[in-house]
Structure formats: C-alpha cells, structure tokens
GUMISE-938391 format. One record per residue: x, y, z of N, C-alpha, C in turn; chain; residue in three letters. Coordinates in steps of 0.2 Angstrom, whole numbers, plus 5000, padded with zeros to 4 digits. Atoms other than C-alpha are relative to their C-alpha. Layout:
! GUMISE-938391
X/Y/Z/X/Y/Z/X/Y/Z/A/ALA
...
! end
This chain:
! GUMISE-938391
4999/4994/5005/5504/5473/5546/4995/5006/5002/A/MET
5003/4995/4998/5491/5485/5547/4992/5001/4999/A/LYS
5008/5001/5001/5473/5480/5542/4999/4994/4996/A/LYS
5001/5006/5004/5464/5466/5534/4997/5004/4993/A/LEU
5001/4996/5006/5464/5471/5515/4996/4997/4995/A/LEU
5003/5004/5006/5454/5468/5500/4997/5003/4995/A/LEU
5004/4997/5005/5445/5470/5484/4994/4996/4999/A/LEU
5007/5003/5000/5427/5466/5483/4997/5002/4995/A/SER
5004/4997/5006/5419/5466/5467/4993/4996/4999/A/LEU
5006/5004/5002/5407/5452/5461/5003/4992/5000/A/PHE
5000/5007/5000/5405/5432/5462/4997/4998/4994/A/VAL
5004/5002/5005/5401/5425/5445/5003/4994/4997/A/ALA
4996/5007/5002/5404/5408/5436/5005/5002/4994/A/PRO
4994/4998/5006/5419/5408/5424/4998/4994/4996/A/LEU
5002/5006/5004/5418/5390/5418/5000/4994/5005/A/PHE
5001/5005/4995/5414/5374/5426/4998/5003/5007/A/SER
5001/4997/4994/5415/5377/5444/5004/5006/5003/A/SER
4994/4995/4997/5428/5391/5444/4996/5006/5001/A/ALA
5003/4993/4998/5423/5408/5450/5004/5006/5000/A/GLN
4996/4995/5000/5429/5425/5447/4998/5005/5006/A/VAL
5000/4997/4994/5430/5433/5465/5000/5008/4998/A/LEU
4999/4993/5000/5437/5451/5460/5002/5000/4993/A/LEU
4998/4998/5006/5439/5460/5444/5000/5009/5000/A/SER
4999/4993/5000/5445/5478/5442/5005/5002/4994/A/GLU
4997/4997/5006/5449/5488/5426/5002/5008/5000/A/ASP
5000/4993/4997/5448/5506/5435/4996/5005/4996/A/PHE
5003/4996/5006/5438/5513/5420/4993/5003/5003/A/ASN
5006/4997/4997/5423/5517/5433/5003/5005/5004/A/ALA
4997/4994/4996/5435/5529/5442/5001/5005/4996/A/LEU
4998/4994/5003/5440/5546/5440/5008/5001/5000/A/THR
4993/4999/5000/5458/5552/5435/5001/5004/5006/A/VAL
4998/4995/4994/5467/5559/5450/5001/4995/5006/A/GLY
5000/5004/4994/5470/5553/5468/4995/4995/5001/A/ASP
5004/5004/4998/5463/5537/5474/4996/5001/5007/A/VAL
5002/4999/4994/5461/5542/5492/5002/5007/5002/A/SER
4999/4993/4998/5460/5558/5501/5005/5000/5007/A/THR
4996/5001/4995/5470/5551/5515/5005/4994/5000/A/GLU
4996/5005/5000/5485/5538/5519/5001/4995/5006/A/ILE
4999/5005/4995/5481/5529/5534/4996/4993/5000/A/THR
5003/5006/5001/5470/5516/5527/4994/4999/5004/A/GLY
5006/5000/4995/5455/5520/5537/4994/5003/4997/A/THR
5006/4998/5003/5443/5530/5526/5000/4999/4992/A/ILE
5000/5002/5006/5438/5523/5509/5000/5006/4995/A/PRO
5001/4995/5006/5441/5533/5493/4996/4997/4994/A/GLY
5004/5002/5006/5436/5530/5475/5000/4993/4999/A/GLN
5002/5009/5001/5429/5512/5472/5000/4998/5006/A/GLY
4998/5002/4993/5430/5511/5491/5006/4996/5002/A/ASP
4994/5002/4998/5447/5508/5490/5004/5002/5006/A/TYR
4998/4997/4995/5457/5511/5505/5008/5000/4999/A/LEU
4993/4998/5001/5476/5517/5504/5004/5002/5006/A/PHE
4995/5000/4994/5490/5515/5516/5007/5003/4998/A/PHE
4993/4999/5003/5507/5524/5513/5004/5003/5006/A/ALA
4996/4999/4994/5522/5526/5525/5007/5001/4998/A/SER
4992/5000/5001/5539/5533/5525/5005/4996/5004/A/ASN
4995/5005/4996/5545/5519/5537/5002/5003/5007/A/GLY
4999/4998/4993/5550/5520/5555/5006/5004/5000/A/THR
4995/4997/4998/5562/5532/5562/5006/4996/5000/A/ALA
4998/4994/5004/5576/5535/5557/4999/4998/4993/A/PRO
5001/5002/5007/5571/5535/5538/5002/5007/4996/A/THR
4999/4995/5004/5576/5545/5523/4995/5001/4995/A/THR
5005/4998/5005/5560/5544/5513/4996/5005/5004/A/SER
5004/4994/4998/5549/5559/5514/4994/5001/4996/A/THR
5005/4998/5005/5536/5558/5500/4993/4996/5001/A/ASN
5006/5002/5000/5522/5548/5507/4995/5004/5000/A/ALA
5005/4996/5001/5506/5556/5502/4994/4996/4996/A/GLY
5005/5002/5002/5489/5554/5495/5003/4999/4991/A/VAL
4999/5000/5008/5497/5557/5476/5004/4994/4998/A/THR
4996/5006/5001/5507/5540/5478/4995/4995/4997/A/ASN
5006/5005/5003/5490/5531/5472/4996/5004/4996/A/SER
5004/4996/5004/5483/5538/5457/4997/4996/4995/A/GLN
5002/5003/5007/5471/5533/5443/5002/5005/4994/A/ILE
4997/4996/5005/5479/5538/5427/4996/4998/4993/A/VAL
5002/5003/5007/5475/5537/5408/5004/4996/4997/A/SER
4995/5004/5003/5489/5527/5404/5000/4993/5001/A/GLY
5000/5006/4999/5482/5510/5408/5000/4996/4995/A/GLY
4999/5004/5005/5481/5495/5397/4994/5001/4995/A/ASN
5005/4998/5004/5470/5503/5384/4994/5006/5003/A/ALA
5003/4995/4997/5461/5515/5396/5003/5002/5006/A/SER
4998/4998/4994/5462/5520/5414/5004/4995/5003/A/LEU
4995/5005/4996/5475/5511/5426/5002/5004/5007/A/GLY
4998/4998/4993/5482/5513/5444/5007/5001/4999/A/LEU
4993/4999/4999/5498/5521/5446/5002/5001/5007/A/GLN
4998/5000/4994/5508/5518/5461/5007/5004/5000/A/PHE
4993/4998/4999/5523/5529/5468/5004/4997/5005/A/GLU
4997/5004/4994/5536/5520/5479/5004/5006/5004/A/GLY
4997/4996/4996/5545/5528/5493/5007/5003/4996/A/PRO
4994/4998/5003/5561/5540/5489/5006/5000/5004/A/ASN
4994/5000/4996/5572/5535/5503/5001/4992/5002/A/GLY
4997/5007/4997/5578/5519/5513/4994/4997/5003/A/ASP
5005/5005/4996/5562/5513/5520/4993/5004/4997/A/LYS
5007/4998/5001/5543/5514/5517/4996/4995/4996/A/GLY
5004/5004/5003/5528/5506/5509/4994/5003/4998/A/SER
5006/4998/5003/5512/5508/5499/4995/4993/4999/A/ARG
5005/5007/5001/5496/5495/5500/4993/5004/4998/A/TYR
5006/4998/5002/5480/5498/5492/4995/4994/5000/A/MET
5003/5006/4999/5465/5486/5495/4993/5003/5001/A/TRP
5007/5000/4998/5446/5484/5497/4998/4996/5005/A/GLN
5001/5004/4996/5439/5476/5512/4994/4995/4998/A/ASP
5005/5004/5002/5428/5461/5510/5001/4993/4998/A/GLY
4998/5006/5003/5438/5447/5503/4999/4993/5003/A/PHE
5002/5007/4996/5435/5433/5518/4993/4999/4997/A/PRO
5007/5002/5001/5417/5434/5513/4999/4996/4994/A/ALA
5000/5002/5007/5420/5431/5495/5003/4993/4999/A/LEU
4996/5007/4999/5432/5416/5498/4996/4995/5004/A/TRP
5005/5004/4996/5420/5409/5511/4994/4997/4995/A/ALA
5006/5002/5005/5406/5409/5497/5002/4995/4994/A/ALA
4998/5003/5006/5416/5400/5484/4997/4993/4999/A/ARG
5002/5007/5001/5411/5384/5477/5004/4995/5003/A/VAL
4996/5005/4995/5416/5368/5487/5005/4997/4995/A/SER
4995/5004/5003/5432/5361/5481/5004/5005/4995/A/GLY
4996/4996/5004/5438/5378/5473/5005/5003/5005/A/ASN
4995/4998/4996/5453/5379/5484/5007/5003/4998/A/ASN
4993/4996/5003/5467/5387/5472/4997/5007/4999/A/ILE
5002/4993/5001/5466/5407/5472/5004/5001/4995/A/VAL
4996/4997/5006/5473/5414/5456/4999/5007/4999/A/GLU
4999/4992/5002/5478/5432/5453/5003/5001/4994/A/LEU
4998/4997/5006/5480/5440/5437/5001/5007/4999/A/GLU
4999/4993/5000/5487/5457/5434/5004/5003/4995/A/LEU
4996/4997/5004/5494/5468/5420/5004/5006/5004/A/ASP
4996/4995/4998/5509/5479/5424/5005/5002/4995/A/ILE
4996/4996/5005/5519/5492/5415/5006/5002/5004/A/ASN
4995/4997/4995/5537/5494/5423/5004/5006/4998/A/PRO
4997/4995/5003/5541/5508/5412/5007/4998/4997/A/GLY
4994/5001/5004/5558/5511/5404/5005/4996/5003/A/ALA
4994/5002/4996/5569/5504/5417/5007/5003/5000/A/GLY
4993/4996/5001/5582/5517/5416/5000/5005/5007/A/THR
4999/4998/4994/5579/5523/5434/5004/4998/5004/A/THR
4995/5001/4995/5591/5522/5448/4996/4998/5007/A/THR
5005/5002/4995/5576/5519/5460/5000/4992/5002/A/SER
5000/5007/4998/5576/5502/5470/4993/4998/5002/A/ARG
5006/5001/4999/5558/5503/5472/4997/4994/4996/A/ASN
5003/5006/5003/5547/5486/5469/4992/5001/5000/A/THR
5008/5000/5001/5528/5485/5463/4998/4993/4999/A/PHE
5003/5008/5002/5517/5470/5461/4993/5000/5006/A/GLY
5005/5001/4996/5503/5462/5471/5001/4994/5005/A/ALA
4999/5005/4995/5502/5451/5487/4992/4996/5002/A/TYR
5004/5004/4996/5489/5438/5493/5002/4998/5007/A/ILE
4998/5000/4993/5489/5439/5512/4995/4995/5003/A/PHE
5004/5003/4994/5483/5428/5527/4996/5005/5003/A/ASN
5004/4996/4996/5470/5434/5539/5004/5006/5005/A/ALA
4996/4997/4996/5484/5440/5550/5005/5005/4998/A/ALA
4996/4996/5004/5493/5449/5537/5008/4998/5001/A/GLY
4992/5002/4999/5510/5441/5542/5003/4995/4995/A/ASP
4997/5005/5004/5511/5428/5528/4998/5002/4993/A/ARG
5001/4999/5007/5512/5432/5509/4998/4994/4997/A/VAL
5001/5008/5002/5503/5416/5504/5003/4999/4992/A/LEU
4997/5000/5007/5508/5421/5485/5000/5007/4998/A/ALA
5000/4992/5002/5514/5438/5477/5006/5000/4994/A/GLY
4994/4999/5006/5525/5445/5464/5002/5007/5000/A/PHE
4998/4993/5000/5535/5460/5463/5005/5002/4994/A/THR
4995/4998/5005/5545/5469/5449/5004/5006/5002/A/VAL
4995/4996/4999/5560/5479/5452/5000/5006/4995/A/ARG
5000/4995/5005/5560/5496/5444/5006/5002/4996/A/ALA
4993/4999/5003/5579/5498/5441/5000/4996/4994/A/ALA
4997/5005/5005/5580/5482/5430/4994/4997/4997/A/THR
5007/5003/5003/5561/5477/5427/5000/4993/5001/A/ARG
5000/5007/4998/5566/5460/5435/4994/4998/5004/A/GLU
5005/5003/4996/5551/5449/5440/5002/4996/5006/A/LEU
4999/5005/4994/5551/5440/5457/4994/4997/5002/A/PHE
5005/5004/4997/5540/5427/5465/5000/5002/5008/A/LEU
4999/5000/4992/5536/5429/5484/4994/4995/5002/A/VAL
5004/5006/4997/5529/5415/5494/5001/4999/5007/A/ALA
4998/5003/4993/5528/5409/5513/5001/4994/4999/A/TYR
4997/5006/5001/5539/5395/5512/5006/4998/5005/A/SER
4995/5002/4996/5554/5387/5520/5006/4998/4996/A/THR
4996/5002/5004/5569/5387/5508/5005/4995/5005/A/PRO
4996/5005/4997/5582/5374/5513/5005/5004/5004/A/THR
4994/4997/4995/5593/5379/5528/4998/5007/5003/A/GLY
5003/4993/4997/5581/5394/5532/4994/4998/5004/A/ASN
5007/5000/4996/5566/5397/5545/4994/5002/4995/A/PRO
5007/4999/5003/5548/5398/5538/5000/5008/4999/A/VAL
5002/4993/5001/5544/5416/5531/4998/5001/4994/A/GLY
5001/4997/5007/5539/5426/5516/5006/5001/4997/A/SER
4993/4999/5004/5554/5425/5504/4998/5002/4993/A/TYR
5001/4997/5007/5556/5433/5487/5005/4995/4997/A/THR
4997/5004/5005/5563/5422/5473/5001/5003/4994/A/TYR
4997/4998/5006/5573/5427/5458/4998/4993/4996/A/SER
5003/5005/5005/5566/5417/5443/5005/4997/4995/A/LEU
4995/5003/5004/5581/5413/5434/5007/5004/5001/A/ALA
4994/4998/4999/5600/5416/5433/5000/5007/4999/A/ALA
4999/4993/5002/5606/5435/5432/5000/5000/4993/A/ALA
5004/4994/4996/5599/5446/5426/4993/4998/5001/A/PRO
5007/5002/4998/5584/5436/5429/4995/5001/4995/A/GLY
5005/4999/5004/5567/5437/5421/4998/5006/4999/A/ILE
5001/4994/5001/5565/5454/5414/4995/5002/4996/A/GLN
5007/4997/5004/5548/5463/5409/5002/5003/4994/A/LEU
4999/4995/5005/5548/5472/5392/4999/5007/5002/A/PRO
5000/4992/4997/5551/5491/5395/4993/5002/4996/A/ALA
5005/4995/5002/5537/5503/5393/4993/4996/4996/A/ASP
5004/5004/5003/5525/5489/5389/4995/4996/5006/A/THR
5003/5004/4995/5511/5480/5399/5000/4992/4999/A/PHE
4999/5007/4999/5514/5462/5405/4995/4997/5004/A/SER
5005/5003/4995/5501/5450/5411/5004/4995/5006/A/ARG
4997/5005/4994/5508/5441/5428/4994/4996/5002/A/ILE
5004/5004/4996/5499/5427/5436/5003/4996/5005/A/GLY
4997/5004/4994/5501/5419/5453/4995/4997/5003/A/ILE
5005/5004/4997/5492/5406/5462/5002/4997/5007/A/SER
4999/5004/4995/5491/5398/5479/4995/4994/5001/A/TYR
5004/5006/4998/5484/5381/5483/4999/4999/5006/A/ASN
5000/5000/4992/5477/5380/5500/5000/4993/5002/A/LYS
5000/5007/4999/5476/5361/5499/5007/4997/5000/A/THR
4994/5001/5000/5494/5359/5495/5005/5004/5002/A/THR
4996/4995/4999/5501/5375/5498/5005/5002/4995/A/GLY
4997/4998/5006/5509/5376/5481/5000/5007/4998/A/GLN
5000/4994/5002/5514/5393/5475/5001/5000/4992/A/VAL
4998/5002/5008/5515/5395/5455/5000/5008/4998/A/LEU
4999/4993/5003/5520/5411/5445/5000/4999/4992/A/ILE
4999/5000/5009/5517/5413/5424/5001/5008/4998/A/LYS
4999/4994/5004/5522/5427/5413/5005/5001/4995/A/GLY
4994/4999/5006/5533/5433/5399/5006/4997/5003/A/PRO
4994/5004/4998/5549/5423/5400/5000/4995/5003/A/GLY
5000/5007/4996/5543/5409/5409/4998/4995/4997/A/ILE
5003/5007/5005/5540/5391/5401/4992/5001/5003/A/ALA
5007/5000/5000/5522/5388/5399/4997/4997/5007/A/ALA
5002/5003/4993/5521/5377/5415/5001/5005/5005/A/ALA
5000/4996/4995/5526/5391/5425/5006/4999/5005/A/GLY
4995/5002/4994/5538/5391/5441/4997/5000/5006/A/ILE
5004/5002/4993/5533/5384/5458/5004/4999/5005/A/SER
4996/5001/4994/5538/5384/5475/4996/4997/5006/A/VAL
5005/5003/4995/5532/5373/5489/4999/5004/5006/A/ASN
5003/4995/4995/5523/5385/5501/5000/4996/5006/A/GLY
4999/5003/4993/5523/5382/5520/4993/5002/5003/A/SER
5006/4998/4997/5505/5389/5522/4994/4995/4999/A/ALA
5005/5004/5002/5495/5373/5519/4994/5000/5005/A/THR
5006/5000/4996/5477/5375/5525/4998/5007/5002/A/GLY
5002/4994/4999/5477/5393/5526/4996/5003/4995/A/THR
5005/4996/5005/5463/5404/5519/5003/5006/4998/A/ASP
4999/4994/5003/5467/5418/5508/4995/5006/5003/A/PRO
5005/4995/4997/5460/5435/5516/5001/5007/4998/A/ALA
5000/4993/5002/5466/5450/5508/5005/5000/4993/A/GLU
4996/5000/5006/5473/5455/5491/5002/5008/4999/A/VAL
4997/4993/5001/5485/5472/5489/5003/5001/4994/A/ASP
4996/4997/5005/5492/5482/5476/5006/5003/5005/A/PHE
4994/4998/4996/5510/5485/5484/5005/5004/4997/A/ILE
4993/4997/5000/5526/5495/5484/5004/5001/5005/A/SER
4995/5000/4996/5541/5495/5493/5007/5004/4998/A/PHE
4994/4997/5000/5557/5505/5496/5005/4996/4995/A/SER
4994/5005/5004/5569/5491/5489/5007/5001/5003/A/GLY
4993/4998/4997/5583/5498/5499/5004/4994/5003/A/ASN
4995/5004/4997/5598/5487/5504/5005/5003/5001/A/THR
4994/4997/4998/5614/5491/5512/5004/5000/4994/A/THR
4996/5000/5005/5623/5486/5497/4998/5004/4994/A/ALA
5002/4997/5007/5612/5494/5484/4994/5006/5004/A/ALA
5004/4997/4996/5604/5509/5495/4995/5004/4994/A/PRO
5005/4996/5005/5588/5518/5487/4999/5007/5003/A/ASN
5002/4993/4998/5586/5537/5487/4996/5003/4995/A/SER
5004/4996/5005/5574/5541/5473/4993/4995/4999/A/SER
5005/5003/5001/5556/5536/5470/4998/4997/4992/A/SER
5003/5002/5006/5548/5527/5454/4993/4999/5000/A/ALA
5006/5002/5001/5532/5523/5447/4998/4995/4996/A/THR
5003/5006/5006/5522/5509/5438/4993/5000/5001/A/MET
5007/4999/5000/5505/5507/5432/4998/4992/4999/A/VAL
5003/5007/5000/5494/5491/5435/4993/5001/4998/A/MET
5006/5000/5002/5478/5487/5427/4997/4993/4999/A/ASP
5003/5006/5001/5465/5473/5424/5001/4994/5004/A/ASN
4999/5006/4995/5466/5463/5440/4993/4996/4999/A/LEU
5004/5005/4999/5457/5447/5441/5002/4995/5005/A/GLN
4999/5005/4995/5455/5435/5456/4995/4995/4999/A/VAL
5004/5007/5001/5448/5417/5454/5001/4996/5005/A/LYS
4999/5006/4997/5444/5403/5464/4999/4993/4996/A/ALA
5001/5005/5005/5446/5387/5454/5002/4993/5005/A/VAL
4997/5008/4998/5449/5368/5457/5006/4997/4997/A/SER
4994/5001/5003/5462/5366/5446/5003/5006/4996/A/THR
4997/4993/5002/5475/5378/5439/4997/5002/4993/A/GLY
5001/4997/5006/5470/5390/5425/5003/5006/4998/A/SER
4996/4993/5000/5482/5404/5426/5002/5001/4992/A/LEU
4998/4998/5006/5485/5413/5410/4999/4995/4995/A/LEU
5001/5005/5005/5476/5402/5398/5001/5004/4993/A/SER
4997/4997/5006/5481/5405/5380/4996/5007/4999/A/VAL
5004/4993/5002/5467/5419/5376/5000/5006/5004/A/ASN
4999/4994/4994/5472/5428/5392/5006/5003/5001/A/GLN
4992/4999/5000/5492/5429/5390/4999/5006/4997/A/VAL
4998/4993/5002/5496/5447/5388/5007/5001/5000/A/THR
4994/4999/5001/5513/5451/5381/5005/4995/5000/A/ASN
4996/5006/5002/5519/5434/5377/5005/5002/4995/A/ASN
4997/4998/5006/5525/5443/5362/5004/5007/5002/A/VAL
4996/4992/4999/5538/5459/5363/4999/5002/4993/A/ASP
5000/4997/5006/5534/5470/5349/5005/5006/4999/A/PHE
4996/4994/5001/5546/5484/5341/4994/5005/4996/A/SER
5004/4995/5004/5536/5500/5335/5005/5005/4999/A/VAL
4995/4996/5002/5547/5512/5326/4999/5003/4993/A/TYR
4997/4996/4995/5552/5525/5323/4995/5004/5004/A/PRO
5004/4998/4995/5546/5532/5338/5005/5005/5005/A/ASN
5006/4996/5003/5544/5547/5339/5000/5000/4993/A/PRO
5002/4999/5007/5536/5549/5322/4996/5005/4997/A/SER
5004/4995/5002/5528/5561/5312/4995/4997/4994/A/ARG
5006/5003/5005/5518/5550/5299/5000/4992/5001/A/ASP
5001/5007/4999/5522/5531/5299/5003/4996/5005/A/LEU
4996/5005/4995/5526/5519/5312/5000/4991/4998/A/VAL
5000/5008/5002/5531/5500/5308/4999/4996/5007/A/THR
5002/5005/4995/5525/5486/5320/5003/4993/4998/A/ILE
4997/5006/5002/5536/5470/5320/5000/4996/5007/A/SER
4999/5005/4994/5539/5455/5332/5004/4994/4997/A/ASN
4996/5005/5002/5551/5441/5331/4996/4993/5002/A/ASP
5003/5006/4999/5538/5427/5336/4995/4997/4995/A/MET
5005/5001/5007/5528/5427/5319/4993/5000/5003/A/ASN
5008/4999/4998/5512/5432/5330/4997/5004/4995/A/ALA
5004/4997/5007/5498/5438/5317/4997/5006/5005/A/VAL
5004/4994/4998/5493/5456/5322/4993/5001/4997/A/ILE
5007/5000/5001/5474/5456/5322/4997/5007/4998/A/GLU
5003/4993/5000/5470/5474/5326/5005/5005/5004/A/THR
4997/4995/4995/5478/5489/5333/4995/5006/5002/A/ILE
5005/4994/4997/5468/5503/5344/5005/5005/5002/A/GLU
4997/4995/4997/5476/5519/5348/4996/5005/5004/A/MET
5004/4996/4995/5470/5530/5363/5004/5006/5002/A/THR
4996/4994/4999/5475/5548/5368/5000/4999/5008/A/ASP
5000/5001/4992/5480/5550/5387/4994/5003/5005/A/LEU
5006/5000/4996/5462/5554/5391/4995/4993/4999/A/ASN
5004/5006/5001/5457/5537/5386/4996/4998/4994/A/GLY
5005/5000/5006/5448/5542/5370/5004/4996/4994/A/ARG
4998/5004/5006/5450/5529/5355/5002/5006/4994/A/VAL
4999/4995/5005/5458/5540/5341/5001/4997/4994/A/VAL
4999/5004/5007/5462/5527/5328/4999/4992/5002/A/LYS
5000/5007/4999/5458/5508/5326/5001/4997/4993/A/SER
4998/5002/5007/5464/5497/5311/5000/4992/5001/A/GLN
4999/5006/5000/5462/5479/5306/5006/4999/4996/A/LYS
4993/5001/5003/5479/5471/5301/5000/4994/4997/A/ILE
5001/5007/5003/5479/5452/5299/5008/4999/4997/A/ASN
4993/5002/5002/5499/5451/5297/5004/5000/5005/A/ALA
4995/5001/4995/5514/5448/5307/5004/5007/5000/A/THR
4997/4994/4999/5522/5465/5303/4994/5006/4996/A/ASP
5004/4995/5003/5512/5482/5298/5003/5007/5001/A/ALA
4999/4994/5000/5513/5500/5295/4994/5004/5002/A/GLN
5007/4996/4998/5501/5512/5303/5001/5007/5000/A/VAL
4999/4994/5001/5499/5530/5298/4997/5004/5006/A/SER
5003/4997/4995/5498/5542/5312/5001/5008/4998/A/ILE
4998/4993/5003/5500/5558/5301/4993/5004/5001/A/SER
5007/4996/4998/5481/5563/5305/5000/5001/5007/A/ASP
5001/4999/4992/5484/5563/5324/5003/5006/5002/A/LEU
4997/4993/4998/5488/5579/5333/5008/4998/5004/A/SER
4994/5000/4997/5506/5581/5341/4999/4998/5007/A/THR
5001/5003/4991/5506/5570/5359/5002/4994/5000/A/GLY
4998/5006/4999/5508/5555/5366/4993/4995/5001/A/VAL
5006/5005/5001/5496/5539/5363/5003/4993/5003/A/TYR
5000/5009/4998/5493/5521/5369/4999/4997/4994/A/MET
5002/5005/5005/5494/5508/5355/4998/4993/5003/A/MET
5001/5008/4997/5485/5491/5360/5001/4996/4994/A/LYS
4999/5005/5005/5491/5478/5349/4998/4992/5002/A/ILE
5002/5007/4999/5480/5462/5348/5002/4995/4995/A/VAL
4997/5005/5004/5487/5446/5341/4996/4994/5002/A/THR
5003/5007/4999/5482/5428/5339/5005/4997/5006/A/ASP
4996/5004/4995/5496/5425/5354/4999/5005/5006/A/GLN
4999/4996/4994/5492/5439/5366/4999/5007/4998/A/GLY
5001/4993/5000/5490/5458/5368/5005/5004/5003/A/THR
4996/4995/4997/5502/5472/5371/4999/5007/4999/A/ALA
5001/4993/5001/5502/5490/5373/5007/5004/4999/A/THR
4993/4996/5001/5516/5502/5367/4998/5007/5001/A/LYS
5002/4992/4999/5517/5521/5370/5004/5002/4993/A/LYS
4998/4996/5007/5519/5531/5353/5000/5007/5001/A/VAL
4999/4992/5000/5525/5549/5352/4999/5003/4993/A/VAL
5001/4996/5007/5518/5559/5337/5004/5007/5001/A/LYS
4997/4994/4999/5529/5573/5334/4997/5005/4996/A/GLU
! end
C-alpha cells in the first residue's frame, strides 16, 4: 500500500478485560480540511494523515485534493468526517493516525478480537457515482484487509470485506454482498452504526448493522495469527467495466470506536444506532413535523442542532410517535437526533 496507518487515542477499561483502543467523534477538531497535503506524510488536524490519489495513468479521475477529507458540522449530533471519492475510473482516499501497533501490543492478554464500530451516513442514494466508503483494518504490510466494510454511494448497499479464500478462488481481500439483490441497503440520509470484527485466534470476520440478523454475518478469514496494525477511513472509485464511474460522491462518518476484547461484543443493545428507521414528515416544513416508525420503538428524546453544531431544540417524548414544532426556528437545515429505547437515529430536517 503506501504506509502504516492508524488512529491513536487512548487505552481505557471498557468492561471486564475489554479495552477501548481508539475513540473519535471529531468534535475537538475544526470545520474545514483535515490536512494541508495529500501524500500521507505531514499530520494535519488531530495528527491525522491523509492520502488521496487519482490512480495510475491512464485515469479519468482529476479531483484528488485536500478538500476530499473535511470536518463538517453534519456529524451524528455534532461534527463529523466527510470524505469525497474519485470522480473517474481510478483513485482512492485513506485517512489514519500512526501508532496502532503499540496500542494493540499493550492490550490485555487474551483480548485477541479487534472490534470496530462506526456511524456512516450514505446520503440520499440518488447519485450515479460508483464510489464506495467505509473503514478497513489492515495488517502491518498493508496487503491484507483483516476486516472492513464499504457502502456504495449509488445504492447505499453495505458490503463486508475480508482477507479470505472463497471456494475455487485464491486467497485475497474479497468484498462480500450480504444478501441477494438488492443486498442490505442502509437508510437514506441517516446515520447507521456498522460493526466489524476480526478474531486473531480463529481468523473469523464478523459484520453487524441495520438489516442484518442480531447474530451478524461471518466469513472464515484466512489471516489467522496476524496482528492488526492500522485502521483507515477509506473511499474508492468503484469503477467497473460494466458500470463505469464518472462522478464523485460524499459520505459522512462519525463516532469511531475500536476495542480489543476476549469475546465478541459488537453493537451491544445500548450501542446499536439506527436499528430503527424513522419517517420525519412533512420535510421541508414550516411548523410541525411528525416522527414515526414501524418498529414500535419508544422515542425518548429528540435534539436538533444547526449546521454549526449548536443545539437549538431539545424535547422529551416518551412515545412511539410524536409531533415536534419547528415554528420557532429560523429558515435553514437542521439535524434531528432521535434517541429511542432501541437505538439512535439522526435525520435531516429542512425548515422553510
């Protein structure tokens, strides 16, 4: 690949012998470009390194630049990371902090499962862009995706990525669809929490998220005994001969957490985000918006923030459906965080 990547934050007890190795909500950073360069050599905000490429010649991608990686106010409640993918047939984006090998080496003995959880908003899914976005856990050489996930901008379909050996194929990093066509599709314009894990002892790779059965979907990985060494936010062109890419898309990611555990704990009940899909209507609206869901989730509270991350309204609900007045808000775009007994969702609301 091009470097050893990673996010270095803190090591702290979670429960029992589990450890949180990384945690990032981007709220300590400043709205704007993360980095001042795209070669992955000079740290930017939060000591993040950024690599952007249009791909090897010949390529039709032309938009690699520092603006491909930005801190924006549209995170899941506050600030988030917005990635922009390539606008042509080749190219990639990676963002990371150095230092993960030391964090992994210092883990509690027996914590041989690495778990990654991340909120991702796929947008409306109306773009023609073939770009994919997500997160990868790499080995030290950067040539194996021990576990990862991607979301396709055009369809919002979720995929699992794992270093594995599908029947009849050589070993390699493969992308797996999670259901028959059209696959597992994430809700539009909403943050969904995705969890992936890699078991160093067994090689098993697991994914959990909206639309997936509670037990998750697993693949028998082929990297048994390999230590994870880097964690990346990623985006790729997504171009194929049958479905060429000619435009870029963006997605917003937030609330990264990476843990070392001895037994699986992905997306425990109080951590699951967007296991319930909400309808918020009419949208746009001038006065009242109605919030409803078909899972009988009890809405506990709502919180609305403006695009600068300032809380402009909060309200206790305690009902499965609710009406919220926005008549007192100024014309503009707001993010509504809906907290329920089954998880959390964030919806964009437009005030006319």
